[in-house]
Wavefront OBJ file of the C-alpha trace (Angstrom):
o trace
v 29.625 -12.059 -25.071
v 27.439 -12.442 -21.800
v 29.122 -9.677 -20.067
v 28.356 -7.178 -23.048
v 24.777 -8.678 -23.221
v 24.184 -8.427 -19.502
v 25.253 -4.669 -19.512
v 22.876 -3.996 -22.516
v 20.349 -5.917 -20.490
v 20.556 -4.166 -17.285
v 20.496 -0.784 -19.059
v 17.497 -1.665 -21.101
v 15.681 -2.837 -17.936
v 16.563 0.519 -16.249
v 15.551 2.760 -19.177
v 12.259 0.745 -20.091
v 11.203 0.238 -16.556
v 10.941 -3.542 -16.549
v 10.767 -5.269 -13.285
v 11.550 -8.676 -14.349
v 12.884 -10.680 -17.392
v 14.040 -14.263 -18.287
v 16.505 -14.722 -20.892
v 17.501 -18.001 -22.590
v 19.914 -18.761 -25.592
v 20.201 -21.860 -27.772
v 23.206 -22.480 -29.887
v 24.109 -25.680 -31.771
v 21.543 -27.891 -30.149
v 22.481 -26.782 -26.598
v 21.126 -24.091 -24.251
v 24.204 -21.850 -23.476
v 22.334 -19.329 -21.557
v 19.342 -19.171 -19.214
v 18.865 -16.610 -16.328
v 16.560 -14.539 -14.540
v 16.980 -10.754 -13.949
v 15.024 -8.514 -11.623
v 12.086 -9.411 -9.682
v 8.949 -11.392 -10.248
v 6.668 -8.479 -8.736
v 7.808 -5.056 -8.090
v 6.039 -5.130 -4.666
v 8.221 -8.031 -3.531
v 11.911 -8.938 -3.621
v 11.562 -12.184 -4.959
v 13.851 -12.616 -7.958
v 13.191 -13.848 -11.400
v 14.791 -17.446 -12.009
v 14.939 -19.654 -15.078
v 11.928 -21.425 -13.554
v 9.738 -18.485 -13.133
v 6.518 -18.699 -15.070
v 5.366 -16.041 -17.427
v 2.265 -15.600 -19.515
v 3.703 -16.694 -22.913
v 0.870 -14.547 -24.937
v 0.853 -15.439 -28.629
v 3.994 -17.340 -28.762
v 1.513 -20.072 -27.672
v 0.420 -19.946 -31.541
v 3.492 -21.953 -32.503
v 2.204 -24.728 -30.416
v -1.103 -25.020 -31.762
v 0.381 -25.072 -35.234
v 2.654 -27.690 -34.512
v -0.159 -29.578 -32.689
v -2.297 -29.634 -35.895
v 1.005 -30.539 -37.823
v 1.038 -33.652 -35.757
v -2.621 -34.537 -36.861
v -1.482 -33.805 -40.404
v 1.668 -36.266 -40.061
v -0.917 -39.062 -38.994
v -3.328 -38.348 -41.967
v -6.049 -37.034 -39.923
v -6.183 -33.715 -41.345
v -4.954 -31.606 -44.302
v -3.778 -28.167 -44.402
v -6.463 -27.281 -47.056
v -9.470 -29.037 -45.393
v -12.573 -26.689 -45.010
v -12.984 -25.840 -41.257
v -16.641 -26.659 -41.751
v -15.855 -30.458 -42.364
v -14.413 -30.671 -39.030
v -16.708 -28.119 -36.950
v -19.969 -28.427 -38.856
v -21.601 -25.539 -36.707
v -18.983 -23.087 -37.655
v -20.400 -20.218 -39.126
v -18.852 -16.688 -40.302
v -21.182 -13.633 -41.479
v -20.066 -14.410 -44.950
v -21.550 -17.351 -46.476
v -18.610 -17.970 -49.146
v -16.021 -17.569 -46.390
v -17.897 -19.941 -44.004
v -17.953 -22.911 -46.849
v -14.361 -22.127 -48.248
v -12.199 -21.021 -45.204
v -9.541 -23.730 -44.363
v -7.124 -24.623 -41.552
v -4.399 -23.126 -43.505
v -6.359 -19.623 -43.760
v -6.683 -19.729 -39.913
v -3.271 -20.323 -39.297
v -1.826 -17.642 -41.494
v -4.458 -15.040 -40.530
v -6.321 -14.410 -43.848
v -9.996 -15.311 -42.909
v -11.124 -11.868 -43.798
v -12.049 -11.033 -39.988
v -10.359 -8.259 -38.417
v -9.318 -8.800 -34.672
v -12.611 -8.199 -32.934
v -10.693 -8.774 -29.655
v -13.262 -7.263 -27.404
v -15.413 -10.399 -28.348
v -13.010 -12.347 -25.919
v -11.055 -9.982 -23.959
v -13.759 -9.552 -21.165
v -12.555 -12.997 -20.147
v -16.010 -14.289 -19.206
v -16.649 -16.596 -22.196
v -14.765 -20.019 -23.284
v -14.165 -21.195 -26.617
v -17.380 -23.133 -26.840
v -19.390 -20.076 -26.079
v -17.644 -17.892 -28.404
v -17.684 -19.989 -31.558
v -21.617 -19.234 -32.194
v -20.614 -15.618 -32.053
v -18.525 -15.298 -35.173
v -21.475 -15.430 -37.374
v -22.493 -12.056 -35.867
v -19.039 -10.163 -36.375
v -18.262 -8.266 -39.669
v -15.435 -9.053 -41.772
v -13.364 -5.950 -43.102
v -11.954 -8.042 -45.962
v -12.708 -10.834 -48.367
v -11.355 -14.292 -47.520
v -7.551 -14.625 -48.360
v -7.600 -11.045 -49.197
v -5.133 -9.914 -46.701
v -3.185 -10.657 -43.518
v -5.425 -9.599 -40.526
v -4.265 -10.874 -37.125
v -6.816 -13.077 -35.236
v -6.724 -14.487 -31.702
v -10.426 -15.821 -32.573
v -8.946 -17.660 -35.718
v -6.430 -19.525 -33.478
v -9.088 -20.186 -30.887
v -11.079 -22.178 -33.736
v -7.764 -23.790 -34.610
v -7.567 -24.951 -31.165
v -11.041 -26.352 -31.408
v -10.199 -28.187 -34.628
v -7.349 -30.248 -32.831
v -10.080 -30.929 -29.966
v -12.680 -32.306 -32.539
v -10.098 -34.524 -34.443
v -8.052 -35.828 -31.132
v -11.141 -36.119 -29.087
v -9.089 -34.225 -26.224
v -9.210 -30.781 -24.975
v -6.398 -28.718 -26.370
v -4.638 -28.316 -23.301
v -4.263 -31.926 -22.810
v -3.476 -32.667 -26.232
v -0.802 -29.996 -26.202
v 0.639 -31.724 -22.907
v 0.658 -35.123 -23.942
v 1.937 -34.436 -27.509
v 4.221 -31.675 -27.260
v 5.146 -30.477 -23.580
v 5.770 -33.937 -21.873
v 8.162 -35.093 -24.771
v 9.898 -31.864 -24.611
v 10.382 -32.311 -20.875
v 8.334 -29.042 -20.018
v 8.106 -28.812 -16.009
v 6.796 -25.363 -15.196
v 3.791 -24.721 -17.403
v -0.001 -24.023 -17.172
v -2.982 -22.982 -19.402
v -4.841 -20.567 -17.077
v -4.229 -17.267 -15.143
v -5.480 -19.131 -12.388
v -2.864 -21.650 -12.502
v -0.251 -18.908 -13.020
v -1.507 -17.208 -10.078
v -0.916 -20.281 -7.760
v 2.124 -21.404 -9.132
v 5.088 -21.612 -6.735
v 7.441 -19.393 -8.837
v 5.523 -17.121 -11.238
v 5.875 -13.376 -12.327
v 3.117 -10.715 -12.008
v 2.394 -8.171 -14.834
v 3.105 -4.586 -14.873
v 1.643 -1.704 -17.069
v 2.956 1.722 -18.014
v 1.219 4.962 -17.015
v 3.111 7.477 -18.987
v 6.667 6.794 -17.779
v 5.533 5.196 -14.475
v 5.289 1.372 -14.215
v 2.788 0.062 -12.164
v 1.449 -3.277 -10.948
v -1.711 -4.427 -12.870
v -3.965 -7.385 -12.366
v -3.877 -10.733 -13.538
v -6.258 -10.859 -16.481
v -7.342 -14.369 -18.412
v -7.045 -15.243 -21.989
v -9.851 -17.552 -22.753
v -8.678 -17.824 -26.574
v -5.956 -20.314 -24.948
v -4.726 -21.836 -28.230
v -3.914 -18.297 -29.407
v -2.078 -17.087 -26.392
v -3.020 -18.684 -23.187
v 0.190 -20.730 -22.147
v 2.188 -19.898 -18.946
v 5.777 -21.135 -19.453
v 9.319 -20.788 -17.675
v 12.029 -19.439 -19.913
v 13.933 -22.917 -19.110
v 11.115 -24.716 -20.774
v 10.508 -22.548 -23.831
v 14.177 -22.759 -24.598
v 13.629 -26.257 -25.315
v 10.889 -25.341 -27.649
v 13.389 -23.078 -29.403
v 15.966 -25.930 -29.487
v 13.148 -28.417 -30.937
v 12.244 -26.129 -33.751
v 16.108 -25.490 -34.611
v 16.414 -29.254 -34.439
v 13.599 -29.626 -37.394
v 11.102 -31.458 -35.058
v 13.417 -33.867 -33.307
v 13.552 -34.614 -29.796
v 16.905 -36.345 -28.637
v 17.281 -37.452 -32.142
v 13.876 -38.831 -32.786
v 11.583 -37.180 -35.034
v 8.265 -35.800 -33.212
v 7.117 -33.227 -35.807
v 7.808 -34.286 -39.401
v 10.300 -31.863 -41.398
v 7.504 -31.346 -43.785
v 5.261 -30.068 -41.424
v 7.589 -27.939 -39.768
v 8.597 -26.378 -43.005
v 4.895 -25.515 -43.777
v 4.951 -23.648 -40.276
v 8.036 -21.656 -41.543
v 6.622 -21.086 -45.194
v 5.786 -17.365 -45.695
v 2.328 -17.863 -46.810
v 1.127 -14.135 -46.436
v 2.924 -10.720 -46.664
v 2.418 -8.567 -43.505
v 4.413 -5.562 -44.580
v 7.570 -4.095 -44.325
v 9.809 -3.129 -41.177
v 10.902 0.486 -40.906
v 14.134 -0.991 -40.099
v 16.275 -1.858 -43.128
v 18.071 -4.665 -41.165
v 14.601 -6.617 -41.166
v 12.988 -5.859 -44.448
v 9.591 -7.675 -45.453
v 7.797 -9.714 -42.788
v 5.441 -12.549 -43.661
v 3.383 -15.004 -41.629
v 3.735 -18.738 -41.634
v 2.023 -20.908 -39.213
v 2.262 -19.658 -35.762
v 5.486 -17.761 -36.660
v 6.745 -14.733 -38.018
v 9.117 -15.246 -41.213
v 11.639 -12.548 -41.462
v 15.224 -11.833 -42.226
v 17.762 -10.104 -39.931
v 20.649 -8.588 -41.796
v 20.397 -11.036 -44.365
v 19.781 -14.264 -42.183
v 16.434 -16.016 -42.074
v 14.732 -15.864 -38.764
v 11.272 -17.285 -37.439
v 9.848 -15.753 -34.435
v 6.639 -14.847 -32.531
v 6.167 -12.003 -30.031
v 3.553 -12.131 -27.341
v 1.705 -9.148 -25.836
v -1.040 -8.866 -23.062
v -1.639 -6.217 -20.209
v 1.403 -6.128 -18.429
v 3.265 -8.856 -20.287
v 5.830 -8.746 -23.474
v 7.591 -11.798 -24.824
v 9.574 -12.757 -28.076
v 10.927 -16.233 -29.194
v 13.295 -16.059 -32.227
v 15.346 -18.891 -34.093
v 17.618 -18.455 -36.818
v 18.400 -21.839 -38.510
v 21.599 -20.827 -40.527
v 23.175 -19.565 -37.329
v 21.782 -22.603 -35.370
v 20.544 -19.972 -32.718
v 17.444 -19.236 -30.606
v 16.557 -16.458 -28.396
v 13.830 -16.239 -26.032
v 12.742 -13.108 -23.886
v 10.151 -13.072 -21.369
v 9.340 -9.809 -19.536
v 6.698 -8.772 -16.932
v 5.897 -5.524 -18.394
v 3.610 -4.193 -20.867
v 5.373 -4.848 -24.382
v 8.678 -2.992 -25.055
v 11.507 -2.735 -27.587
v 13.655 -4.522 -25.197
v 12.604 -8.326 -26.258
v 13.771 -7.274 -29.843
v 16.971 -5.500 -28.765
v 18.344 -8.288 -26.736
v 17.438 -10.687 -29.498
v 19.287 -8.422 -32.370
v 22.065 -8.178 -29.760
v 22.504 -11.959 -29.653
v 22.139 -12.578 -33.393
v 24.683 -9.804 -34.055
v 27.284 -11.578 -31.785
v 26.758 -15.283 -33.120
v 27.147 -13.795 -36.561
v 30.381 -12.052 -36.067
v 28.930 -8.703 -37.616
v 29.673 -5.195 -36.478
v 26.431 -4.831 -33.933
v 23.802 -2.456 -34.430
v 23.448 0.079 -31.388
v 19.777 -0.741 -31.031
v 19.830 0.837 -27.585
v 20.737 4.256 -29.237
v 18.046 3.661 -32.017
v 15.157 2.440 -29.669
v 15.617 5.099 -26.712
v 14.534 8.292 -28.445
v 11.517 6.355 -29.702
v 10.547 5.335 -26.382
v 10.470 8.881 -25.048
v 8.730 10.075 -28.460
v 5.933 7.516 -27.738
v 5.382 8.654 -24.417
v 5.313 12.094 -25.618
v 3.040 11.136 -28.600
v 0.598 9.853 -26.031
v 0.406 12.931 -24.352
v -0.129 14.818 -27.680
v -2.902 12.467 -28.788
v -4.896 12.802 -25.387
v -4.620 16.620 -25.917
v -5.674 16.385 -29.444
v -8.585 14.233 -28.627
v -9.704 16.923 -25.761
v -9.559 19.773 -28.849
v -12.085 17.976 -30.787
v -14.430 18.055 -27.842
v -17.534 20.294 -28.738
v -17.741 22.465 -25.308
v -20.919 23.444 -23.988
v -23.290 20.969 -25.576
v -25.993 18.760 -23.692
v -27.499 15.468 -24.388
v -30.572 15.636 -26.361
v -32.772 13.875 -23.668
v -33.473 13.611 -20.106
v -30.747 10.996 -18.634
v -33.270 8.794 -17.518
v -34.166 8.056 -21.090
v -30.787 6.458 -21.728
v -31.329 4.089 -18.956
v -31.902 0.434 -20.364
v -30.323 -2.783 -21.658
v -28.802 -2.718 -25.050
v -27.928 -5.915 -26.570
v -25.490 -7.301 -29.564
v -25.460 -10.802 -30.585
v -21.741 -11.212 -30.361
v -20.564 -8.322 -28.017
v -23.196 -9.099 -25.383
v -25.372 -6.507 -23.225
v -24.657 -3.165 -22.136
v -26.709 -1.885 -19.123
v -26.822 1.852 -18.654
v -28.086 2.922 -15.236
v -28.430 6.231 -13.473
v -26.417 6.999 -10.410
v -26.396 10.235 -8.395
v -27.323 12.406 -11.355
v -24.823 10.734 -13.716
v -24.883 7.463 -16.152
v -23.139 4.466 -15.640
v -22.335 1.440 -17.643
v -21.963 -2.126 -17.179
v -20.824 -4.601 -19.848
v -20.005 -8.161 -19.314
v -16.838 -7.844 -16.717
v -16.513 -4.154 -16.903
v -18.573 -1.275 -15.014
v -17.958 2.238 -14.223
v -19.267 5.931 -14.490
v -19.828 7.402 -17.917
v -18.467 11.065 -18.573
v -20.641 13.126 -21.055
v -18.457 13.818 -24.018
v -20.544 16.093 -26.057
v -24.028 15.784 -27.685
v -25.303 12.024 -27.149
v -21.618 10.720 -26.669
v -20.435 9.554 -23.263
v -17.297 7.789 -22.682
v -16.101 4.919 -20.386
v -13.373 5.718 -17.690
v -9.660 5.887 -18.293
v -8.001 3.084 -16.629
v -4.654 2.506 -18.173
v -3.315 0.141 -15.265
v -6.266 -2.331 -15.952
v -7.626 -4.363 -18.485
v -10.236 -2.020 -19.779
v -11.954 -0.242 -22.925
v -10.558 3.267 -22.019
v -12.466 6.296 -22.832
v -14.702 4.011 -25.345
v -17.180 6.472 -27.025
v -20.522 5.435 -26.648
v -22.866 7.187 -28.948
v -26.587 6.940 -28.143
v -29.013 6.968 -31.134
v -32.783 7.550 -31.320
v -35.417 6.375 -33.692
v -38.037 8.547 -35.660
v -40.311 9.146 -32.807
v -37.290 10.336 -30.795
v -36.831 7.559 -28.431
v -33.191 6.370 -27.587
v -33.047 2.901 -28.977
v -29.213 2.194 -29.857
v -25.844 2.563 -28.780
v -22.899 2.655 -31.437
v -19.492 1.818 -30.011
v -16.194 1.499 -31.923
v -14.939 -1.772 -30.418
v -13.265 -2.878 -33.694
v -11.735 0.162 -35.574
v -11.506 -1.548 -39.046
v -15.308 -1.702 -39.397
v -18.336 0.163 -38.789
v -19.287 0.915 -34.975
v -21.082 -2.036 -33.018
v -24.733 -1.439 -32.671
v -26.202 -2.405 -29.545
v -30.008 -2.397 -29.645
v -32.253 -1.499 -26.914
v -33.640 -4.571 -25.536
v -36.033 -5.273 -22.613
v -34.392 -7.666 -20.937
v -30.631 -8.516 -20.355
v -28.970 -10.322 -23.295
v -25.730 -12.500 -23.174
v -23.545 -12.887 -26.024
v -24.853 -15.346 -28.454
v -28.439 -15.129 -27.196
l 1 2 3 4 5 6 7 8 9 10 11 12 13 14 15 16 17 18 19 20 21 22 23 24 25 26 27 28 29 30 31 32 33 34 35 36 37 38 39 40 41 42 43 44 45 46 47 48 49 50 51 52 53 54 55 56 57 58 59 60 61 62 63 64 65 66 67 68 69 70 71 72 73 74 75 76 77 78 79 80 81 82 83 84 85 86 87 88 89 90 91 92 93 94 95 96 97 98 99 100 101 102 103 104 105 106 107 108 109 110 111 112 113 114 115 116 117 118 119 120 121 122 123 124 125 126 127 128 129 130 131 132 133 134 135 136 137 138 139 140 141 142 143 144 145 146 147 148 149 150 151 152 153 154 155 156 157 158 159 160 161 162 163 164 165 166 167 168 169 170 171 172 173 174 175 176 177 178 179 180 181 182 183 184 185 186 187 188 189 190 191 192 193 194 195 196 197 198 199 200 201 202 203 204 205 206 207 208 209 210 211 212 213 214 215 216 217 218 219 220 221 222 223 224 225 226 227 228 229 230 231 232 233 234 235 236 237 238 239 240 241 242 243 244 245 246 247 248 249 250 251 252 253 254 255 256 257 258 259 260 261 262 263 264 265 266 267 268 269 270 271 272 273 274 275 276 277 278 279 280 281 282 283 284 285 286 287 288 289 290 291 292 293 294 295 296 297 298 299 300 301 302 303 304 305 306 307 308 309 310 311 312 313 314 315 316 317 318 319 320 321 322 323 324 325 326 327 328 329 330 331 332 333 334 335 336 337 338 339 340 341 342 343 344 345 346 347 348 349 350 351 352 353 354 355 356 357 358 359 360 361 362 363 364 365 366 367 368 369 370 371 372 373 374 375 376 377 378 379 380 381 382 383 384 385 386 387 388 389 390 391 392 393 394 395 396 397 398 399 400 401 402 403 404 405 406 407 408 409 410 411 412 413 414 415 416 417 418 419 420 421 422 423 424 425 426 427 428 429 430 431 432 433 434 435 436 437 438 439 440 441 442 443 444 445 446 447 448 449 450 451 452 453 454 455 456 457 458 459 460 461 462 463 464 465 466 467 468 469 470 471 472 473 474 475 476 477 478 479 480 481
């Protein structure tokens, strides 16, 4: 098996241009394979090992859900308890949702809030600073109306853990889960990852070229901020397969684990008939693969792609960690392992995914060209450039400062800055920096009042709701001010 799997792995890393990868397989309660492949950083020759730390990204959510399960087991929490009973200052824009939103709603992503990821992605605010901002961001659906993935929701879930335990989420997770499971190589910040003796570095794709990208923090830590080695996360997969037991002792109750694995909300249907419908539990995707129940979570961030999957009937768990922007390789290797342990004729996922990869690259080129075609040529701004200069504020998204430099406009928004390009009319766009964490080519539309004064900027930070509107302010405003 391993020879065939490694041939697929090597071909996949070459085709998808993945510098480094770590793979672990658990079967029948034992880690039967764990190995590193490739390099930690394409600028060096240091090899990936099973102890190399990667940013785990959203697989972290399964730890947050399990930690809350421990509190449920102890009688300190109920899944249907309203969040406001634990965090009295919690507020959403919708008053009814504020009162009724429960822990269950947070964990299965049905708060009514869309992602609003650019509230947290600049990386300059912690959870305590972001909590008051939630009342200023618009929902796109009613409470419990639909699945809408929310990293901010898991940030709040982590804060529930903190309020009930009296410990910060990182300490609670370490003491109650990671230490009992024997984790050795882990951390909770990008700063910790950067200084670890054995850690990977992220890589982004520009077209079909893989390039190094900067480390970028995840401040919604309970939603995606853990750094872990594949040797450690393999123990997590084994723990989940063993129904919450560690060395035969029950750490997390079977009842709480079953809640994590219950399909609480429908997510959609896969284009692949082998998978079918997908649901979300608590910190886990609930799916089927060729008739077998599977529970999984993927993770993605600038330069990282991860996947953890376990199939209870097959007593098998698979973990794939990569230091390259998310790709089909994590799923491809997982499916190859599951095909082998089931004894079924394997699906040629490489042949299926390879043309899609190339189609995606071409589609990116086509979309950029189509966007350029929609640009109205020969137009001018309605006002002199100095009339656009100033501070524009939003209570959740913070302050945009517009300046004039060498006859052109520039922007500064939280941790981002750079020149603005006149697109057409009163629309200016931010730079295109695909190798960085950056709001690429964000269209800033300048608006004016009845008297003709430029007084607002509208920006599509969250595509499922109306543009976020920043009002001109006399002084710089911070998020939540």
